[in-house]
N, C-alpha and C positions, 0 to 999 in steps of 0.2 A: 513438378511439384505448386506448390503452394506460393502464396504470399510470404515477401520478409515482410518481417514488422520493423520499425525503426523508431525513432524519435521523432525525424520527420514527417515519418509517414503520418503519423498517429496527433500529431497537430493538423496536418494540413485535413486530415479526418471531421476533428472537429472543429478547425475552422471554414471545412464545406458543405455543414448544416446548415452553418449562416451566411453561407453564400456570401463568402469572402474570397477575396482569390488565397492560393498557395503560398506559402514563404519557399525561397529557395532555399538556404542556407541554414542549417541546423548551429555547427561549428563556428559560423562566424557571423552572428547575426548585425545586419547592415541599417534597417529599417523601422521606422517606428515598431511597428506591427510583431516583427520577430526579436526585438529589444521588447517585445512586452511579454509575446508569447513563451518564446523557448527557455529566461531565467526560474518564469514558471511551472515547468514541465516537470522537473525535477520533484517537486513540489508536490505535485498532486501524480503523478505514478505513483509514490510509495504510501501515499495519501487513499489513494483508493486498492493497493494491494494491501493494507492495511483492516479495514475500513471491516472487511467481507473475508469469510475462509470460503479463499475461492480451490478447488478442485487444485488447479495449476499449479500453485505454487502452495501447495499443502505438504513441507516434510519433516522427515522426524531424523536427529539426530540422538547420538547414546554420546553424553556428555563427558569430556576432559576435566578430570576431577585437579584441583588445585588446592595442594596442600600447602601450601606459602601463603595462603591468599589471606591476606585479613579482614577481619567485622565477622569472623566466622562466632558463633551463639554458641550456649551447651543446646539452645533448641533444634540450632540447624549449622551442627559442624562442619559440614560440609561446603565444595565453596564448586565450583565449576563454571568453563571456556563459557560464555552461548559462541555457536555457528557465528563465520563470517558474513555469511548472507540473511542473518536471523531478524528479521523488523518485530516483530509480535509473536506472543508465543500462546497457545490457544490451550484454556484453563477448562478444565469441567469443577463440577460442586467437589471433590476430592483433593484437590491442588492445595495441600498444605509448602511448597516452595515459595520463595519469594525471588526478584529479580531486584539487583539493586547496584547498583552504574552497569558495568560490563558484563558483571558474574548471577550467577544463582547461586542461590542456598536453602539445601535443603537434607532433611534429616538422616537420608538415607548416600549410602557411601556408593549407588547410580543411580540415576538418572537417563530417561528416552524421552527426550522432546519432542515434540508436536509443535509444530512451528509457523506462520507466516514467513515465508521466502522471498528473497528482493532478488529475484530472477531479471534475469535479461530482456530485451525486447523479443527476442526470436523465438521464443519459448510461452508469446502471450497466447492465452487461447480468444481467438476470435471475437467471443462473447464480453472476454476483459477489454479489451480493444475499443468494443461497442461502446463502453460505458466509461471510459476514461477520454475519448474524443467523445464524450457526451457532455464530459464532466468539465474538457478544451471553453465549449461550445457556449456553454453555462457563466464559465468563470468570466469568460471576453466580451458576453451577446450584449452589454450596458456597455462599454467598449467602442464595439465596435456599429452599433447600431445609436448610439448614440440618446437612445429610449431607456429608462430604467425599467420598464413593463418587459423587457425582451429575454434578462434574467428565469423572471417567475415563469415564461412563457415556453424559455429552450430548457426547464426545471424538466414542468411537464412535458414535454413533446420529446426529447432527446433520452435526456436522461433515468427519470423514473421507468420509462418503457425498456429501454437499457436493460436493467436493474430486473425489472421481469421477463420476461425472457433468458436471461440468465438464471434466474433461478426456476422459468420451465424447461430449462435446459438441462438441467442437472449440472451446469457450471460452476455452481457454488457448493457447501455443505451444510443438510441442515439437520441439522444433534440436537439431543439435550447439554452439548457442552455450552460454555457461552458466548454465545457470540456474537455479542454487543455491539461488537469493534472497541471497550473499554479499554485501557489503557492500564497494564499494571500500576499501582499505585505507587509503588516505589521506584518503579522503572526511568529514572529521571535519563538515563541512558537514553532512553527509546523515546521518550519526551522532547529530548535536543535531539536528536536524528531524524525523528520526524518532522521538526517544526512547530515542536507542538509548544505553548506555554512560550510564544518568545515577544 
């Protein structure tokens, strides 16, 4: 059996990149380091899951229609619930549906949605863990080292190379779809859930 990832393990991998001592508790942060890194982790993990099209959290779902939903329009008369583990939709160049709040609106009465799922740590790809750990290192480098140049250094030494390795080893999906990481302009629910525009 391989390593089973959890929040504390991933945080400690990131701190280890900076030569920092490990945290001992995720559930009950007790010291200044834990009180800094633990609250930030949920945002960091979701942000990294959303930014790119990772193979391991690529999901497809046949959406459930909501005939009673409001805000239906003549152009998109059908409304659908988003999956419970939904983080961000994958759009292609021909996409016509829109996401408003926690519903998807379409001109068609059936939709199969490709999306980025909020999967638990035990399902994380090791190469994604490297990227997330590097992100944690970048975000905490200045605070830990008391040096304002260490954040850029950590970005160049850890974060960018981790992304390059993931791409080179097919952990990321590269294709013609919109993979910029841009959020749906109408998806206010996603903006709030992911911590954007707050």
